N, C-alpha and C positions, 0 to 999 in steps of 0.2 A: 475168523478168517475175513480177508479185506474184498472187496468187490471183485479186483482183478483176480486174486486168487480161487473165486466163485468162477466165473466166467473160464479161468482156465481148464477148472475141473471137467466143467459142463463139455468142454470141447474136446476134453479127452475120452469121453464117455461116447459123444457123437461120432469121435473119430473110428472108436473100437466098434461100434454098430456097422458102419459104412463098411469097416475092411474085414468085419466076420465073415469066415468061411461058412455060407449055409448047410454045406453038407454035413457039419456035426448035427447032431440030435438036438431037438427044441429043449429038451429039457437043461442041456448043456448051456445053451443061452440063457434061459430064466435063470439058472442058477451065478452065470456071472453079472447077471443084472441085479440079481439078490445082491451080489457082493459088492459090486459099486454102489448100491443104494447104503449098505451099511458101514460102507468106509466112508461116504459121503456125510452120514448121519454124524460120524463119530468127529470128524475133522470140522463138520459146520459148525462157523461162530458167527453171531451177528454183532454190527458195528453200532455206534451210536445214531449214523445215519438211519436206522432201522427202527430206532426207539421213539415213539410217540409222546411229546412232552404233555403234560398236565396243562390246563387252562391258563394259571397263574405263573407259568412258565414259560420261557422262550429258548427253542435249541439253540447250543452253543456253536457255532459252525466251525470253531477250530478244532472242536473234538468230534468232528464226525466220523471218520476213521478209526476213531478210539473204537478197542473190543470191550464189550459188556463183560461182567464177572462170570457169567454164566452162556451157555452156547445161546441162549435166546434172551434178549433186552426183557428186564422187569423194572418194578418200581425201585429197586435197590438200586438203579443206575441213574435216577433223576439227577442227583446232586453232580455227576459225572458227565452228564450228556447235556443238563441242561442250566440254564440261568434263570433266577428267579425274576419275576418284571416286578417293577418300582409299581407302587400303589400311587391311586389319584391323591390321597392324603398327601402326599408328600409333594405335590405338584401345585405351583401358585399361580393363579388365574390373573390374567391382564385385568387392567382397566375397562371396564364395561361387562366384566363376567364374573361370576359369582360359582364356586366350587358347588358339586351337587351332594347331597344329602347322606349318600351311602358313598362316598368317595373311598372309604376305608375297606369298603368291599370290589371296588373297581379297579382295574387293572391297565397298565400303559401298554402299549403295543410294544415295547421291548424294556430290556433289563433296566432303562433308565427313560423317564420322561422327557418328551421333547416338545417345545410349544408349537411346532409346524405339524407334529402327527397325533398330539393328546388332546389339543384345546378341546376339541367337539367331544372328546372321550369322557374327558375329567370335569368339563365345567358348561354351565348354562349360561346365554346370553343374554343381560340384564334387560329387563323390560319398565320402560321409565311409566309414571302415571300419566294419563292424558284425560284431558275431560275439560270442561269450561266454568267461567262463572257467569252467573245471574245478575242483571241490576242489581243495585240498591233498592231498599225498599221504600216506603214513607217512614218519616221520622216519626217515633214514639210520642212527641210532645210537639207544641208549636213555639215554648219557648222555655228557658230554663234550663234546657240541656237535656238531652233526650238521646238515642241511640236508633240507626238504620242499621238491618243486616241484608247481607246475600247468601247466596249458596252455591255451591260447588258441586256441579252434575259429574260423575265417573264415567267416562267411556272405556277405560281400559284399567284394570288394577295393574300396580305394580309387582313384579316378580324378580325373584333374583339379584336382590340388592339396587332395583333401579329406584329413582327419584321418587320418592313417596308423594302422595296427595297431600294437598293443604287441609288445615283444619277446617272445617265448615260447622255451621255456618260462620261466616266473618262478620264483625261489627265495627262500626264507626261513628264517633259523637256526631250530634249536629244539633241544630237550633241552640246554641248556647247561651245568646243573648238573654240576658233578665227578663222577667216577664214584668208587664207594667203593672199598676195596681189592681186593674179588675182581672187579672190572668193568672189562670193557675196551670197554664200548659195544655190544657184540653182543645179541642177542635174548635169550639166557639168561642175562643177568647179574642177580646175586643183591644185596640190600643196596642199594637206589637209594637215593640222597641225596635228600629232597625239597626242592622249592625253597622258599625263605624267605620270608615274608608281608610286607605294610608295616607289621605290629604292631612290627615290631622296629627301623621306622625312629624312629617317636615324635618325638624333637625334632632330628633329625639332618637336616632339612631345608638347602639351602644359604640363605645370607643372599638377603631378598627372597623367600622361599617359606612358606608355612607348611602342616605336616602335615594331610592329608585325615583327619580321625577317621571318615569312613565306609569307609575303605580298609584296615581292618586286616587284614580277611580275606583281602585280595586278594592273590594271587601274584605274586610278584616272576620273574625271567626266571633266577635261579639260586641257588644255597645262601645268600646273601648279596644284600640290595639295592642296586641302583648308584644313587644318588640324589645324586651330584655333578652339579654343572653340565654338562651333555650328557647325562649317564648314561641308560642305557636304560630305568631303571624312575622316574626324576625325576617324568615326569607321570604315572605310576601313583600313587605314593605322596602327592605333595607338589603344591600349588598355587602360583602365582605371585601376589600380593597387591600391596598399595600401601604404600609407605613413606611414615614421617613427614614432614609438612612443615618440621621443625625445628623453629622456636619457634611457642608456642601464640599462635593470633590473638586479637585485641582482643575480649573478650566473654566468654573462657572462662578456666578455671583447673584446674591440676592437671597429670597426667604425662602426654604423648602414648605410645601405644604405638608400638614398631620399627615394626611391619607389621600389616596388618590384611586382611581377606580381601575381595575385589572385591564391591562391593554396597552399600547402605544398611543401617546397623543402628546399634543405643546404644553408645555407646563406655567402655569402664569405664576409671575413674579419672582423669575429665574431668568437672568441673561448670559452670554457668553463674558466671560472675564476680558480683561486689556490683554493684548497679544493672542488673541482667540478669535476665531469667527464661526458662524455657524447661527443654528437656529435649536434651541436646547429643546430636547423631547424628554418624557418620561416612559418607563418601562416597566408596568407591572407584569410579571410573568407567572407568580404564585400568588393566591389570595391567603392573606396572613402573613405574607413575608414583608421584604424592605424593598421598594422600587429601586431602580439604578436611573442615570441620566447619561445622556449620549447627545451627540450632535455638535457640540463644540470642539473644534480641532485648531492647535496652534499653528501659525504662520510659519511657512518652511522655505528655506532656501535649498537652491539644487546647486551641484555641481558645473562651473563652469566647462564649455565644451572644450576650449583649448587652456590646456595646463603645461604649454611647452617650457621648459625649465624649472618645474615645480614637479617633488614628490611628494604625495598626500600621505603622511606616515600613521594619523588616527583620526576617525571621526567619530568623536563623541556625541555631538549633537547637530542636527540641522535646523533645529529650532531658532527662531528668530531671537527669541527672549532668552535662550540659554543656550546661544551658538557655541560649538567649540570645536576647530577644526586643526589639526596640526599638520606643517609642512615644512618643506626643507628643499636647498636647490639642489638640484642634479650636478652633475661634473660639467662644468664649463659655462654654469650661469651664476649669475650674483648681480649687488647692485653696485652702481657706481657711487653710492655714498655708504654709510655706515649700518642703513637699516637692515633689518634682518629679515627673512621671509615668512609670511606671514597671510592667514585668512581672514578677511574679513567680512562682517554679517551683510546681508543682503539687503537692500532697500524693500521698504512695505509697499506691497499694491493693495488699493482701496477698492477695487472693482475684481469682478471674477475674471478669470482663474485667479485666487489669492496666492496660491503656490507657483512656485516654478521661475523664480526670479533668482538666477545667479550670485551666488558669492563672489566677491573677487579676490584677486590674489596680487601680492608686492613683493617686493626683496629681491626677485629672481629673474626681472625683465631684461635683463643684460647679459650679453655675451662677454665673458671676463677670462674664459679658461679655454678657447680655441685658438689653434696656428695661426689663424686671419680672420678678419670680420669681426672683431669682439667690439664693443659701444665704445671702448676708448682703443684706437689706433695704436697708444703707447703699448697694450698687451698684446699686438700683433707680433709674431715670433718672425724675424728677418734671416732666411738662409744666409750664409756667409759664402765667399769663394770657393768656386770649385760645385757648389751644390744646388738644385734648381727645386723650386716650391713643387710640392706636390700636388698633383692635379685636383685633388680633393681636399686640399688645404685649409679650408673654409668650413669643412665639415667635420675636420678630426679635433678632438680633445687631447690638448696637451702643449708645451712648450719647448721641447727637445729639437735637436737637429735629426735625432733619430726618427721621430714620431712627423716632422713636420717637413722633410727635406728629403733628396735623393742627390745621391754624388753624381758629379758631370763627368762624363768619360771624353775629355777633349781630342781633337784630331792631334795635339802637339803629346798628348799622353797615350797615343798607340806607339808601342816599340816598332821599331823597323823589323826586327828578326823575330821567327816563331818561337826561339827559345826562350825571350823573354817576356810571350805574352802568357795571362794566368792557365792553369788548368781548367779545362771546361767544365768535369765533373764537380770543381771547387766553386765555381761560380754561377753554377745553373739555378733557374729560379722555374719552378714547375708551374703549369697551366697558366703562361704566359706566353705572347706571341710579341715579335720586334714593331714597335711603335713606327707607322708611316712607313713599311716595307714600299720598297719601291718593285721588287720583283719575286714572285714565287716559282720558284725553279726545282727541276728533279733533283733529286741527291741520294744515292743508294744508303748510304750511311753518315753518320756524324762527322766521320773522320772527312767524305767527299764536301760534306758543306759548311765545318770548319774550315778547310783548304779553300774554298770558293771565295769564301769572305777574306781571308789573307791575301789572295791575289789581287781582290778589288783596291786594296790598300786604303787609302783613306776615304773611298766613296763607301765602305761597309765599317760600322762601328758597331753592328750588332746583328743577330740573326736567330732564328728559331727552328727548332729542327723537331719533328713528329716522327713515330714510328706509323709506318703504313700498314693497312690491312689489306694484303696482297687482292683478297677476295673483293675488294670494295672499289677506289676511285683509282687505284693505279697509284705509281709514283710520279705524279706531274707537279705535285705541290707540298711536297713534305720537307721543302727548304724556301726561309724566308730570308731576306738579307734587305738591311736598312742602314739608311747613314745616320739614325737617330738611336741614342742611347737608352730611350724609354720601352716602356713594356705595356702590353694592355691585353685585358681579356680575349680571349678567341672570340671571333665574330663570323657573320654571314656562313660563305662557303667553308670556312674554317673551323665550324662547328659539327661535325658531321661522326657518325658511328666509324667513320674509315680512318678517323682520326685519333690514335688511342691515348697521346701523350704527348701534348706540345710541351715545349721547355724554351726558356727565353736564355741567351747568353749573351753577355756581352763578348767581345772579340776575344778569343781565346784559343789554345792549343789543345788536343786532343789529348796526348800525352808528352 
């Protein structure tokens, strides 16, 4: 029986008692209550929500409304209502922690162990050893090699996989110098032989090592300094450096030292090679490796600021001694001779800054393919009768009538009747206005503007017309008539959002 069914059953009993007519005998009421009790007992059924899981199990919330096998839940319903908890023995403790000894008997809080919930349940935090070393005691002998010891005092023992305490006592050698003829190493020995100093080593460091010049007065561990590879005094008197790379790099000349100290510094016996400048330096980054050289750079050229007439097609190298730049002439440029376009290496500077001198260009210095203004005027294009030079003729590349000239519409060429004029739509030039227009007059449409030009006779050789935005300036300037046959870009008051599309027309008829 679910919880909702139980509540409904109790509600029925309460309503019965409230509504029970108490005029009936009391024995009848008791009989009815007994009957309800027997019925409730018969239909009563516990669910998993009523079951208490054992300590090593956790309740399965998805089964809380599942009915137990009997009217009341018992141990037989354990697997139905509960999930077994995972043991700590299946949990991996993170670094700095160690699993508890009885982890196979400790259960996590849920069916699966979680780091956030079960770390403290399953693990003990590691405890590192703590303590301190005493000073070394006196040497056991005065010469011939003895020992001196020190002890470690523990203030906290390590636990749960923490860092162990060091072995104690700890010993080290001392008074390793040889004993004199009257010495046996005892406390009263005489004629003690002093330890040697690094000054006796000088150039005797092994291959790959340099003598430490600042270690001359440093004592070695015996009457002679042991600086062989692995010797006890090697690090005291010598330091490992970097060996030569073998061959001298490009840009340098001289003799490479066999070994150099760690760090960056000037290098003796090496200089910058011809075509290079600077101060050579060595760079030893890793003891035992090879040193490198830097500081010498090639003399460089730069690109000239004015390359008019030239197209730089490829730059292989700007180094003076290895200069290689490919160029060609752009359209309209060339040489008055048979020379080809070339880039020439820059001159060398002998004072700082050594770089920055531009290279030179030749072979394209002359205009040869423009309509006019060429180096040799014989190459200029002359417009024939009936044509005028275009205004920007000296900036136009080409040598044809079409590119360099524009037709002249003479007064004589203007026919006398409208029927002989060209159709306006066939000769219109968009985005132009009449050049030298002598008036800007209103015109409701292209027909009116064309008719106005026709009535003016020889005084109108061309006109311009624009559709006007009536919400703009109004129809006061939408027709320009001119005695000239040329056209120009709109300017001044004619560049306005109200003038939507200027078009230029030689004298013409609409239809």
